[in-house]
C-alpha positions as CSV (number, residue, x, y, z in Angstrom):
1,X,230.7,136.7,40.9
2,X,231.9,138.7,43.9
3,X,232.4,136.5,46.9
4,X,230.4,138.8,49.2
5,X,227.4,138.6,46.7
6,X,227.7,134.8,46.6
7,X,227.4,134.7,50.3
8,X,224.5,137.2,50.2
9,X,222.6,135.1,47.7
10,X,223.2,131.9,49.7
11,X,222.1,133.6,52.9
12,X,219.0,135.0,51.3
13,X,218.0,131.6,49.9
14,X,218.6,130.0,53.2
15,X,216.3,132.4,54.9
16,X,213.6,132.7,52.2
17,X,213.4,129.7,50.0
18,X,210.4,128.7,52.2
19,X,208.5,131.2,50.1
20,X,208.8,128.8,47.2
21,X,206.7,126.3,49.3
22,X,204.2,129.2,49.8
23,X,203.7,129.6,46.0
24,X,206.3,132.2,45.1
25,X,209.2,131.4,42.8
26,X,212.6,132.7,41.7
27,X,212.2,133.2,37.9
28,X,215.1,132.8,35.5
29,X,216.2,136.4,35.9
30,X,215.2,136.5,39.6
31,X,218.9,136.4,40.8
32,X,221.1,139.3,39.6
33,X,224.7,139.9,40.6
34,X,226.9,142.6,39.1
35,X,229.8,144.8,40.2
36,X,227.4,147.1,42.3
37,X,224.8,144.9,43.8
38,X,223.1,141.5,44.1
39,X,219.3,140.8,44.1
40,X,217.2,137.7,44.9
41,X,213.6,138.2,43.8
42,X,210.7,135.9,44.7
43,X,207.7,136.3,42.4
44,X,204.1,135.2,42.8
45,X,201.2,135.8,40.6
46,X,200.5,139.2,42.3
47,X,203.4,140.1,44.5
48,X,207.2,140.4,44.3
49,X,209.5,140.4,47.3
50,X,213.1,141.4,46.4
51,X,216.2,141.3,48.7
52,X,219.2,143.2,47.7
53,X,222.8,143.9,48.8
54,X,224.6,147.0,47.7
55,X,228.4,146.5,47.7
56,X,229.3,150.2,47.7
57,X,227.0,151.1,50.6
58,X,227.3,147.7,52.3
59,X,223.6,147.6,53.0
60,X,220.9,145.0,52.7
61,X,217.3,146.0,51.7
62,X,213.9,144.4,51.0
63,X,211.5,145.9,48.5
64,X,208.0,144.6,47.8
65,X,206.0,145.2,44.6
66,X,203.2,144.3,42.4
67,X,203.4,141.7,39.7
68,X,201.3,142.4,36.6
69,X,201.3,139.9,33.7
70,X,204.3,138.1,35.2
71,X,206.5,141.3,35.5
72,X,207.4,143.5,38.4
73,X,205.8,146.9,38.0
74,X,207.5,149.9,39.6
75,X,205.3,152.8,40.8
76,X,207.3,154.7,43.4
77,X,204.7,157.5,44.0
78,X,203.1,157.6,47.4
79,X,200.4,154.9,47.4
80,X,202.3,153.1,44.6
81,X,203.3,149.5,44.5
82,X,207.1,149.4,44.7
83,X,208.4,150.3,48.1
84,X,210.8,149.2,50.9
85,X,209.2,146.6,53.1
86,X,209.2,148.9,56.1
87,X,207.4,151.6,54.2
88,X,204.8,149.1,52.9
89,X,204.1,147.9,56.4
90,X,203.8,151.5,57.7
91,X,201.4,152.4,55.0
92,X,199.3,149.2,54.7
93,X,199.2,148.2,58.3
94,X,199.6,151.6,60.0
95,X,202.5,150.3,62.1
96,X,204.8,153.2,62.7
97,X,208.0,151.3,63.4
98,X,207.9,147.6,62.5
99,X,211.5,146.9,63.6
100,X,212.2,143.8,65.4
101,X,215.5,143.5,67.2
102,X,218.0,140.9,66.3
103,X,220.1,139.6,69.3
104,X,223.5,141.3,69.3
105,X,225.1,137.9,69.8
106,X,224.1,136.8,66.3
107,X,226.9,135.8,64.1
108,X,224.9,136.3,60.9
109,X,226.8,138.2,58.1
110,X,223.5,139.7,56.9
111,X,221.4,140.1,60.1
112,X,218.9,142.3,58.2
113,X,217.7,139.3,56.3
114,X,216.5,137.7,59.6
115,X,214.8,140.9,60.5
116,X,213.0,141.1,57.2
117,X,211.9,137.5,57.7
118,X,210.5,138.3,61.1
119,X,208.7,141.4,59.8
120,X,207.2,139.6,56.9
121,X,206.0,136.7,59.1
122,X,204.6,139.2,61.7
123,X,203.0,141.8,59.5
124,X,203.2,140.7,55.8
125,X,200.5,138.1,55.5
126,X,199.0,139.8,52.4
127,X,202.4,139.6,50.7
128,X,203.3,136.0,51.8
129,X,199.8,134.8,50.6
130,X,200.4,136.5,47.2
131,X,197.0,138.3,47.6
132,X,195.9,140.3,44.6
133,X,194.8,143.1,46.8
134,X,198.0,143.3,48.8
135,X,198.6,146.9,47.5
136,X,195.1,148.2,47.5
137,X,195.2,149.2,51.2
138,X,198.4,151.2,50.7
139,X,197.5,154.9,50.9
């Protein structure tokens, strides 16, 4: 496995394994690492929260989606249920720019993970509580 992806996976687990205590889990195929990207996915009964790192673009992202019968379902149409975390927050909570600043002095290799954690804790209660209607308010 690529060293950068190994560090990404470790950093993601350090920031988000508290979700396991909240009832979400990392299924057998919930961690993926290949030559292009790495993903750590936390799955509940109704909600999936996936963190990814793209090696080529050097970017970290967070997508949220609906779980149906134990599998992540992708519906990228407006009002669907597979979207970047920030788009979900904008649509479901009506918050136009849910960006929380990370101190510049941070020495984190993946500071976006800390930002995603803060945004989830501040605005993502429906996701964190694995609510079955987490995506019904998305317009």
